[in-house]
C-alpha atoms as a printed R data frame, in Angstrom:
    type eleno elety resid chain resno       x       y       z
1   ATOM     1    CA   MET     A     1  26.372   8.973  11.722
2   ATOM     2    CA   PRO     A     2  22.721  10.434  11.843
3   ATOM     3    CA   GLN     A     3  22.577  13.659  13.064
4   ATOM     4    CA   SER     A     4  20.265  12.707  15.539
5   ATOM     5    CA   PRO     A     5  19.957   9.141  17.180
6   ATOM     6    CA   ALA     A     6  17.139   7.845  16.038
7   ATOM     7    CA   PHE     A     7  14.314   5.401  17.396
8   ATOM     8    CA   THR     A     8  12.762   3.240  15.420
9   ATOM     9    CA   ILE     A     9   9.865   0.591  15.471
10  ATOM    10    CA   SER     A    10   8.670  -1.685  12.864
11  ATOM    11    CA   LEU     A    11   5.521  -4.108  13.290
12  ATOM    12    CA   ASP     A    12   4.748  -7.087  11.610
13  ATOM    13    CA   PHE     A    13   0.935  -7.149  10.615
14  ATOM    14    CA   GLU     A    14  -0.101 -10.326   9.324
15  ATOM    15    CA   LEU     A    15  -3.033 -11.409  12.218
16  ATOM    16    CA   PHE     A    16  -3.367 -14.954  11.531
17  ATOM    17    CA   TRP     A    17  -1.596 -15.446   8.053
18  ATOM    18    CA   GLY     A    18   1.434 -15.042  10.016
19  ATOM    19    CA   VAL     A    19   0.743 -18.248  12.383
20  ATOM    20    CA   ARG     A    20  -1.206 -20.525  10.369
21  ATOM    21    CA   ASP     A    21   1.935 -22.810  10.045
22  ATOM    22    CA   HIS     A    22   2.072 -23.538  13.273
23  ATOM    23    CA   ARG     A    23  -0.991 -21.979  15.571
24  ATOM    24    CA   THR     A    24  -5.026 -23.114  15.191
25  ATOM    25    CA   ILE     A    25  -7.848 -20.740  15.772
26  ATOM    26    CA   GLU     A    26  -8.557 -22.415  18.680
27  ATOM    27    CA   ASN     A    27  -5.394 -22.266  20.369
28  ATOM    28    CA   TYR     A    28  -4.379 -18.860  19.408
29  ATOM    29    CA   GLY     A    29  -7.660 -16.587  17.705
30  ATOM    30    CA   THR     A    30  -8.403 -14.457  21.045
31  ATOM    31    CA   SER     A    31  -4.538 -13.245  20.614
32  ATOM    32    CA   ILE     A    32  -5.769 -12.340  16.646
33  ATOM    33    CA   LEU     A    33  -8.528 -10.870  18.155
34  ATOM    34    CA   GLY     A    34  -6.812  -9.194  20.374
35  ATOM    35    CA   ALA     A    35  -4.565  -7.914  17.909
36  ATOM    36    CA   ARG     A    36  -7.604  -6.192  16.110
37  ATOM    37    CA   LYS     A    37  -8.550  -4.473  19.476
38  ATOM    38    CA   ALA     A    38  -4.797  -3.546  20.416
39  ATOM    39    CA   ILE     A    39  -4.160  -1.651  17.049
40  ATOM    40    CA   PRO     A    40  -6.262   1.238  17.542
41  ATOM    41    CA   LEU     A    41  -4.464   1.446  21.490
42  ATOM    42    CA   LEU     A    42  -0.999   1.198  19.635
43  ATOM    43    CA   LEU     A    43  -2.112   3.834  16.830
44  ATOM    44    CA   ASP     A    44  -3.279   6.276  19.537
45  ATOM    45    CA   LEU     A    45   0.099   5.807  22.208
46  ATOM    46    CA   PHE     A    46   1.563   6.415  18.832
47  ATOM    47    CA   ARG     A    47   0.142   9.833  17.934
48  ATOM    48    CA   GLU     A    48   0.252  10.683  21.472
49  ATOM    49    CA   TYR     A    49   4.149  10.253  21.703
50  ATOM    50    CA   GLU     A    50   4.055  11.626  17.724
51  ATOM    51    CA   ILE     A    51   6.360   7.699  17.073
52  ATOM    52    CA   HIS     A    52   6.697   6.927  13.398
53  ATOM    53    CA   ALA     A    53   5.965   3.803  12.843
54  ATOM    54    CA   THR     A    54   6.380   1.039  10.137
55  ATOM    55    CA   TRP     A    55   3.670  -1.393   9.412
56  ATOM    56    CA   ALA     A    56   5.296  -4.182   7.523
57  ATOM    57    CA   THR     A    57   1.826  -5.459   5.684
58  ATOM    58    CA   VAL     A    58   1.224  -9.234   4.815
59  ATOM    59    CA   GLY     A    59  -0.631  -8.554   0.842
60  ATOM    60    CA   PHE     A    60  -3.667 -10.826   1.572
61  ATOM    61    CA   LEU     A    61  -4.856  -8.226   4.718
62  ATOM    62    CA   PHE     A    62  -5.914  -5.743   1.873
63  ATOM    63    CA   TYR     A    63  -8.461  -7.657   0.808
64  ATOM    64    CA   ASP     A    64 -12.236  -7.353   2.480
65  ATOM    65    CA   ASN     A    65 -14.229 -10.346   1.369
66  ATOM    66    CA   LYS     A    66 -13.044 -13.970   0.208
67  ATOM    67    CA   ILE     A    67 -14.457 -13.589  -3.611
68  ATOM    68    CA   ALA     A    68 -12.497 -10.783  -3.592
69  ATOM    69    CA   LEU     A    69  -8.849 -12.240  -2.780
70  ATOM    70    CA   GLN     A    70  -9.792 -15.389  -4.766
71  ATOM    71    CA   SER     A    71 -10.292 -13.477  -7.845
72  ATOM    72    CA   ASP     A    72  -7.213 -11.951  -7.367
73  ATOM    73    CA   LEU     A    73  -4.298 -14.687  -7.262
74  ATOM    74    CA   PRO     A    74  -1.386 -15.064  -8.877
75  ATOM    75    CA   ASN     A    75  -0.836 -17.450 -11.711
76  ATOM    76    CA   LYS     A    76   2.157 -18.910  -9.319
77  ATOM    77    CA   ILE     A    77   2.618 -20.194  -6.193
78  ATOM    78    CA   PRO     A    78   5.598 -20.747  -4.023
79  ATOM    79    CA   SER     A    79   6.127 -24.461  -4.104
80  ATOM    80    CA   TYR     A    80   7.270 -25.368  -0.369
81  ATOM    81    CA   LYS     A    81   8.633 -28.899   0.215
82  ATOM    82    CA   ASN     A    82   6.670 -28.657   3.255
83  ATOM    83    CA   GLU     A    83   3.305 -27.549   1.767
84  ATOM    84    CA   VAL     A    84   1.915 -26.482   5.372
85  ATOM    85    CA   TYR     A    85   4.092 -23.274   4.720
86  ATOM    86    CA   SER     A    86   1.896 -22.460   1.546
87  ATOM    87    CA   PRO     A    87  -1.117 -20.630   2.944
88  ATOM    88    CA   TYR     A    88  -3.370 -21.164  -0.648
89  ATOM    89    CA   THR     A    89  -4.943 -23.985   0.632
90  ATOM    90    CA   ALA     A    90  -6.041 -22.118   3.661
91  ATOM    91    CA   ILE     A    91  -8.047 -19.379   1.168
92  ATOM    92    CA   GLN     A    92 -10.945 -21.935   0.367
93  ATOM    93    CA   LYS     A    93 -11.347 -21.932   4.349
94  ATOM    94    CA   THR     A    94 -11.538 -18.470   5.442
95  ATOM    95    CA   GLY     A    95 -15.023 -16.596   5.937
96  ATOM    96    CA   ALA     A    96 -16.852 -14.357   3.426
97  ATOM    97    CA   ASP     A    97 -15.429 -11.311   4.252
98  ATOM    98    CA   GLU     A    98 -14.047  -8.996   7.336
99  ATOM    99    CA   GLN     A    99 -16.740  -9.020   9.142
100 ATOM   100    CA   SER     A   100 -17.202 -13.024   9.801
101 ATOM   101    CA   ASP     A   101 -13.883 -13.810   9.375
102 ATOM   102    CA   PRO     A   102 -11.749 -11.180  11.182
103 ATOM   103    CA   TYR     A   103  -8.629 -13.666  11.718
104 ATOM   104    CA   HIS     A   104  -8.145 -13.456   7.775
105 ATOM   105    CA   PHE     A   105  -9.088 -10.003   6.315
106 ATOM   106    CA   GLY     A   106  -8.040  -6.791   7.401
107 ATOM   107    CA   LEU     A   107  -8.817  -3.710   5.336
108 ATOM   108    CA   SER     A   108 -10.524  -1.880   7.990
109 ATOM   109    CA   LEU     A   109  -7.147  -1.818  10.019
110 ATOM   110    CA   ILE     A   110  -5.138  -0.708   7.258
111 ATOM   111    CA   LYS     A   111  -7.576   2.389   7.177
112 ATOM   112    CA   LYS     A   112  -7.233   3.280  10.471
113 ATOM   113    CA   ILE     A   113  -3.230   3.057  10.142
114 ATOM   114    CA   GLN     A   114  -3.452   5.600   6.929
115 ATOM   115    CA   ASP     A   115  -5.340   7.568   8.600
116 ATOM   116    CA   THR     A   116  -2.467   7.837  11.305
117 ATOM   117    CA   PRO     A   117   0.330  10.676  10.953
118 ATOM   118    CA   PHE     A   118   4.075   9.147  10.617
119 ATOM   119    CA   GLN     A   119   3.091   5.818   9.795
120 ATOM   120    CA   GLU     A   120   4.951   3.766   7.076
121 ATOM   121    CA   ILE     A   121   2.856   0.783   5.610
122 ATOM   122    CA   SER     A   122   5.219  -1.068   3.762
123 ATOM   123    CA   THR     A   123   5.006  -4.987   3.175
124 ATOM   124    CA   HIS     A   124   5.576  -8.699   4.599
125 ATOM   125    CA   THR     A   125   5.755 -10.086   1.483
126 ATOM   126    CA   TYR     A   126   1.827 -11.057  -0.125
127 ATOM   127    CA   SER     A   127   1.465 -14.062   0.953
128 ATOM   128    CA   HIS     A   128   3.723 -14.231   4.214
129 ATOM   129    CA   TYR     A   129   6.330 -16.024   1.581
130 ATOM   130    CA   TYR     A   130   9.350 -17.539   3.450
131 ATOM   131    CA   CYS     A   131  12.926 -16.775   1.612
132 ATOM   132    CA   LEU     A   132  14.449 -19.866   3.008
133 ATOM   133    CA   GLU     A   133  11.957 -22.552   2.931
134 ATOM   134    CA   GLU     A   134  13.118 -25.632   0.718
135 ATOM   135    CA   GLY     A   135  11.669 -25.771  -2.459
136 ATOM   136    CA   GLN     A   136  10.340 -21.944  -3.592
137 ATOM   137    CA   THR     A   137  12.182 -20.763  -6.173
138 ATOM   138    CA   ILE     A   138  13.316 -16.746  -6.810
139 ATOM   139    CA   GLU     A   139  10.913 -16.706  -9.915
140 ATOM   140    CA   GLU     A   140   7.895 -17.405  -6.886
141 ATOM   141    CA   PHE     A   141   9.149 -14.807  -4.703
142 ATOM   142    CA   LYS     A   142   8.954 -12.291  -7.996
143 ATOM   143    CA   VAL     A   143   4.962 -13.140  -8.556
144 ATOM   144    CA   ASP     A   144   4.653 -12.708  -4.973
145 ATOM   145    CA   ILE     A   145   6.534  -9.171  -4.489
146 ATOM   146    CA   ALA     A   146   4.881  -8.175  -8.107
147 ATOM   147    CA   LYS     A   147   1.195  -8.746  -6.364
148 ATOM   148    CA   ALA     A   148   2.224  -7.554  -3.084
149 ATOM   149    CA   VAL     A   149   3.109  -4.141  -4.535
150 ATOM   150    CA   GLU     A   150   0.172  -4.527  -6.709
151 ATOM   151    CA   ILE     A   151  -2.598  -4.526  -4.342
152 ATOM   152    CA   ALA     A   152  -1.381  -2.016  -2.148
153 ATOM   153    CA   HIS     A   153  -0.962   0.614  -5.283
154 ATOM   154    CA   LYS     A   154  -4.827  -0.458  -5.024
155 ATOM   155    CA   ASN     A   155  -5.358   0.615  -1.784
156 ATOM   156    CA   GLY     A   156  -3.404   3.656  -2.129
157 ATOM   157    CA   VAL     A   157  -0.151   3.028  -0.862
158 ATOM   158    CA   LYS     A   158   3.169   2.988  -2.704
159 ATOM   159    CA   ILE     A   159   5.343   0.082  -1.121
160 ATOM   160    CA   LYS     A   160   8.857   1.403  -0.314
161 ATOM   161    CA   SER     A   161  10.089  -1.203   2.509
162 ATOM   162    CA   ILE     A   162   9.773  -4.278   3.370
163 ATOM   163    CA   VAL     A   163  10.264  -6.846   5.854
164 ATOM   164    CA   PHE     A   164  11.005 -10.460   5.699
165 ATOM   165    CA   PRO     A   165   8.489 -13.068   7.023
166 ATOM   166    CA   ARG     A   166   9.992 -15.174  10.185
167 ATOM   167    CA   ASN     A   167  13.098 -12.415   9.307
168 ATOM   168    CA   GLN     A   168  13.832 -14.680   6.708
169 ATOM   169    CA   PHE     A   169  16.264 -12.918   4.950
170 ATOM   170    CA   ASN     A   170  17.814 -13.935   1.484
171 ATOM   171    CA   GLU     A   171  20.249 -11.568  -0.115
172 ATOM   172    CA   ASP     A   172  20.094 -13.632  -3.241
173 ATOM   173    CA   TYR     A   173  16.246 -12.109  -3.334
174 ATOM   174    CA   LEU     A   174  17.195  -8.167  -3.254
175 ATOM   175    CA   ASN     A   175  17.759  -8.100  -6.995
176 ATOM   176    CA   VAL     A   176  13.793  -8.830  -7.452
177 ATOM   177    CA   LEU     A   177  12.947  -5.819  -4.918
178 ATOM   178    CA   LYS     A   178  14.785  -3.728  -7.008
179 ATOM   179    CA   GLU     A   179  12.442  -3.867 -10.131
180 ATOM   180    CA   TYR     A   180   9.790  -3.407  -7.470
181 ATOM   181    CA   ASN     A   181  11.820   0.368  -6.306
182 ATOM   182    CA   ILE     A   182  12.175  -1.431  -2.936
183 ATOM   183    CA   LYS     A   183  15.643  -0.892  -1.688
184 ATOM   184    CA   ILE     A   184  14.835  -0.441   2.170
185 ATOM   185    CA   TYR     A   185  14.362  -3.796   4.477
186 ATOM   186    CA   ARG     A   186  14.896  -4.457   7.909
187 ATOM   187    CA   GLY     A   187  17.913  -6.870   9.046
188 ATOM   188    CA   ASN     A   188  18.569  -9.035  11.422
189 ATOM   189    CA   GLU     A   189  21.036  -8.607  14.994
190 ATOM   190    CA   ASP     A   190  24.349  -9.126  14.298
191 ATOM   191    CA   SER     A   191  25.081 -12.314  16.173
192 ATOM   192    CA   TRP     A   192  24.792 -15.588  15.110
193 ATOM   193    CA   LEU     A   193  21.593 -16.032  17.753
194 ATOM   194    CA   TYR     A   194  20.116 -13.618  14.969
195 ATOM   195    CA   GLU     A   195  21.002 -15.555  12.008
196 ATOM   196    CA   PRO     A   196  18.475 -16.011   9.501
197 ATOM   197    CA   ARG     A   197  17.485 -19.812   9.414
198 ATOM   198    CA   ASN     A   198  14.933 -21.938   7.677
199 ATOM   199    CA   ARG     A   199  12.641 -23.352  10.513
200 ATOM   200    CA   GLU     A   200  14.048 -26.893  10.232
201 ATOM   201    CA   LYS     A   201  17.318 -25.584  11.217
202 ATOM   202    CA   GLU     A   202  16.178 -23.482  14.208
203 ATOM   203    CA   ASN     A   203  16.625 -24.914  17.192
204 ATOM   204    CA   VAL     A   204  15.801 -25.080  20.894
205 ATOM   205    CA   TYR     A   205  18.963 -23.500  22.208
206 ATOM   206    CA   ARG     A   206  19.290 -20.585  20.150
207 ATOM   207    CA   ARG     A   207  15.867 -19.700  20.469
208 ATOM   208    CA   SER     A   208  16.329 -20.243  24.518
209 ATOM   209    CA   LEU     A   209  19.388 -17.912  23.736
210 ATOM   210    CA   ARG     A   210  17.200 -15.597  22.448
211 ATOM   211    CA   LEU     A   211  14.907 -15.708  25.482
212 ATOM   212    CA   LEU     A   212  17.772 -14.660  27.731
213 ATOM   213    CA   ASP     A   213  18.586 -12.140  25.590
214 ATOM   214    CA   SER     A   214  15.586 -10.338  26.085
215 ATOM   215    CA   TYR     A   215  16.491 -10.019  29.748
216 ATOM   216    CA   PHE     A   216  20.349  -9.973  30.420
217 ATOM   217    CA   ASN     A   217  22.797  -8.249  27.714
218 ATOM   218    CA   ILE     A   218  24.167 -11.638  25.862
219 ATOM   219    CA   SER     A   219  24.362 -10.437  22.336
220 ATOM   220    CA   GLY     A   220  24.911  -6.267  22.612
221 ATOM   221    CA   HIS     A   221  22.988  -3.164  22.585
222 ATOM   222    CA   HIS     A   222  23.274  -3.977  18.785
223 ATOM   223    CA   VAL     A   223  22.147   0.017  17.590
224 ATOM   224    CA   HIS     A   224  23.319   0.468  14.486
225 ATOM   225    CA   ASP     A   225  25.381   3.224  12.592
226 ATOM   226    CA   ILE     A   226  23.478   2.815   9.243
227 ATOM   227    CA   PHE     A   227  25.419   5.323   7.147
228 ATOM   228    CA   LYS     A   228  28.045   2.727   7.749
229 ATOM   229    CA   ILE     A   229  26.537  -0.272   7.258
230 ATOM   230    CA   ASN     A   230  25.133   0.999   4.191
231 ATOM   231    CA   LYS     A   231  28.118   2.689   3.098
232 ATOM   232    CA   ASP     A   232  28.777   0.873  -0.408
233 ATOM   233    CA   SER     A   233  25.580  -0.735  -0.902
234 ATOM   234    CA   GLU     A   234  22.175   0.661  -3.313
235 ATOM   235    CA   PHE     A   235  20.128  -1.127  -0.413
236 ATOM   236    CA   ILE     A   236  19.318   0.049   2.297
237 ATOM   237    CA   ASN     A   237  19.975  -2.502   5.513
238 ATOM   238    CA   LEU     A   238  17.894  -1.094   8.590
239 ATOM   239    CA   PRO     A   239  18.656  -3.604  11.024
240 ATOM   240    CA   SER     A   240  16.604  -4.811  14.029
241 ATOM   241    CA   SER     A   241  17.671  -3.955  17.447
242 ATOM   242    CA   ARG     A   242  15.316  -5.905  19.865
243 ATOM   243    CA   PHE     A   243  12.046  -7.596  19.641
244 ATOM   244    CA   LEU     A   244   9.380  -6.619  22.042
245 ATOM   245    CA   ARG     A   245   8.848 -10.065  23.472
246 ATOM   246    CA   PRO     A   246   5.243  -9.685  25.158
247 ATOM   247    CA   TYR     A   247   3.553 -10.523  28.684
248 ATOM   248    CA   SER     A   248   4.388 -13.454  29.645
249 ATOM   249    CA   PRO     A   249   2.467 -14.290  33.510
250 ATOM   250    CA   LYS     A   250   4.818 -17.004  34.278
251 ATOM   251    CA   LEU     A   251   7.994 -14.251  34.023
252 ATOM   252    CA   LYS     A   252   5.985 -11.287  35.139
253 ATOM   253    CA   ALA     A   253   9.012 -11.332  37.950
254 ATOM   254    CA   PHE     A   254  11.370 -10.762  35.130
255 ATOM   255    CA   GLU     A   255   9.216  -8.098  33.571
256 ATOM   256    CA   GLY     A   256  11.709  -5.008  35.495
257 ATOM   257    CA   LEU     A   257  14.725  -7.002  33.719
258 ATOM   258    CA   LYS     A   258  13.295  -6.643  30.224
259 ATOM   259    CA   LEU     A   259  12.529  -3.149  30.635
260 ATOM   260    CA   ASN     A   260  16.034  -2.495  31.716
261 ATOM   261    CA   ARG     A   261  17.525  -3.985  28.798
262 ATOM   262    CA   ILE     A   262  15.364  -1.964  26.613
263 ATOM   263    CA   LYS     A   263  16.133   1.239  28.041
264 ATOM   264    CA   LYS     A   264  20.251   0.501  28.543
265 ATOM   265    CA   ASP     A   265  19.607  -0.294  24.316
266 ATOM   266    CA   MET     A   266  18.054   2.897  23.464
267 ATOM   267    CA   LEU     A   267  20.359   5.059  25.652
268 ATOM   268    CA   ALA     A   268  23.289   3.433  24.177
269 ATOM   269    CA   ALA     A   269  21.786   4.698  20.975
270 ATOM   270    CA   ALA     A   270  21.025   8.122  22.149
271 ATOM   271    CA   LEU     A   271  24.959   7.996  23.658
272 ATOM   272    CA   GLU     A   272  26.768   7.000  20.767
273 ATOM   273    CA   ASN     A   273  24.362   8.234  17.802
274 ATOM   274    CA   LYS     A   274  23.003   5.672  16.047
275 ATOM   275    CA   VAL     A   275  19.739   3.985  15.721
276 ATOM   276    CA   PHE     A   276  17.930   1.899  17.997
277 ATOM   277    CA   HIS     A   277  15.157  -0.383  16.285
278 ATOM   278    CA   LEU     A   278  12.354  -2.078  18.095
279 ATOM   279    CA   TRP     A   279   9.904  -4.473  16.394
280 ATOM   280    CA   TRP     A   280   6.645  -6.889  17.385
281 ATOM   281    CA   HIS     A   281   3.640  -8.357  16.330
282 ATOM   282    CA   PRO     A   282   0.294  -6.578  16.541
283 ATOM   283    CA   HIS     A   283  -0.796 -10.330  17.770
284 ATOM   284    CA   ASN     A   284   1.668  -9.759  20.472
285 ATOM   285    CA   PHE     A   285   0.005  -7.702  22.433
286 ATOM   286    CA   GLY     A   286  -3.769  -9.140  21.634
287 ATOM   287    CA   SER     A   287  -3.447 -11.303  24.883
288 ATOM   288    CA   TYR     A   288  -2.319  -9.772  28.244
289 ATOM   289    CA   THR     A   289  -2.746  -6.303  25.984
290 ATOM   290    CA   ALA     A   290  -3.508  -3.402  29.264
291 ATOM   291    CA   GLU     A   291  -0.087  -5.196  30.538
292 ATOM   292    CA   ASN     A   292   1.618  -4.823  26.807
293 ATOM   293    CA   TYR     A   293   0.400  -1.498  26.244
294 ATOM   294    CA   ALA     A   294   1.599   0.221  29.778
295 ATOM   295    CA   PHE     A   295   4.780  -2.047  28.591
296 ATOM   296    CA   LEU     A   296   5.395  -0.461  25.839
297 ATOM   297    CA   LYS     A   297   4.117   3.230  27.015
298 ATOM   298    CA   SER     A   298   7.030   2.751  29.929
299 ATOM   299    CA   ILE     A   299   9.338   2.732  26.903
300 ATOM   300    CA   LEU     A   300   7.935   5.645  24.780
301 ATOM   301    CA   GLN     A   301   8.076   7.958  27.712
302 ATOM   302    CA   TYR     A   302  11.652   7.008  28.158
303 ATOM   303    CA   TYR     A   303  11.926   7.976  24.427
304 ATOM   304    CA   SER     A   304  10.429  11.474  25.168
305 ATOM   305    CA   ILE     A   305  13.130  11.915  27.639
306 ATOM   306    CA   LEU     A   306  16.032  10.928  25.510
307 ATOM   307    CA   LYS     A   307  14.524  12.980  22.587
308 ATOM   308    CA   LYS     A   308  14.483  15.729  25.074
309 ATOM   309    CA   GLU     A   309  18.376  15.309  26.358
310 ATOM   310    CA   TYR     A   310  20.015  14.016  23.357
311 ATOM   311    CA   GLY     A   311  17.456  14.870  20.517
312 ATOM   312    CA   MET     A   312  16.715  10.842  19.704
313 ATOM   313    CA   VAL     A   313  14.187  11.407  17.192
314 ATOM   314    CA   SER     A   314  11.094   9.074  15.636
315 ATOM   315    CA   LEU     A   315  11.324   8.010  12.339
316 ATOM   316    CA   ASN     A   316   9.876   5.076   9.914
317 ATOM   317    CA   MET     A   317  11.668   2.973   8.045
318 ATOM   318    CA   ALA     A   318  11.433   5.102   4.826
319 ATOM   319    CA   GLU     A   319  12.207   8.129   6.466
320 ATOM   320    CA   LEU     A   320  15.153   6.738   7.942
321 ATOM   321    CA   ALA     A   321  16.812   5.566   4.902
322 ATOM   322    CA   ASN     A   322  15.854   9.016   3.439
323 ATOM   323    CA   THR     A   323  18.732   9.950   5.714
324 ATOM   324    CA   ILE     A   324  20.949   7.849   4.856
325 ATOM   325    CA   TYR     A   325  19.719   8.943   1.083
326 ATOM   326    CA   GLU     A   326  20.529  12.594   1.586
327 ATOM   327    CA   GLN     A   327  24.403  11.986   2.644
328 ATOM   328    CA   LYS     A   328  24.990   9.557  -0.905
């Protein structure tokens, strides 16, 4: 067990690349633009509460203009059976640069994250790669990861960890990651509700139960003894505990239940000397930013209480993994 209970935050930083296969600029663009405003607010909040967070960043966001992106594309791209999953056809439709197209370019935001203490920039793959969708291959994934590591390095970032897009964890692909010295990943909660599946195999029943699980304890606290989980593996799995579901006016009456659910999870981690791992996307805060900000602040205030009473510490994914490496 860790010497202290730990609070870990990871964010899937993707802008429009992460939703383009099922959203449009017309129906979701305001949330993406809102995310750009929310990120500096999040960083200020993390400074205030000394929060160490991991920003799993899509490689495309490291460019600040279309020409740079187009001239640096890999020689092999994912061959999804459903072509809508591939972002490469959308590149031609992007604007000229970050100023004219804030939905697809994010280098200025990455620099803000880099300038904030205790923040880790990890990878969310180069192209928001789906590891369980039909058609794509392990060789294509290897090319994608190589490019993600390369563009991050060009911008002064050493990639140590990964968050799989759509939580499509694929164990067969771990050896590819090892080639690029990425041995840390965010795994899924230990419940059939959260088992990795591709989009075709997902269903309304599971999604509905996950929604209920955000308000009522259906699947457990999902706090983790990371030393036990990773005892016999060369890779470090830091499983998620809870998705921070964004504010919804339709569910406003249940916000207290949602907060209470998270607080009980955090307390369980504190009492059991385990890890609580919270995650979300910055664009989840793109609408109703004030409400989401206030909700997160309540969580961080509770973390401060647990820090004082139980010695809970805030660690990003790389720092959390280091506590495991020190024990091995």
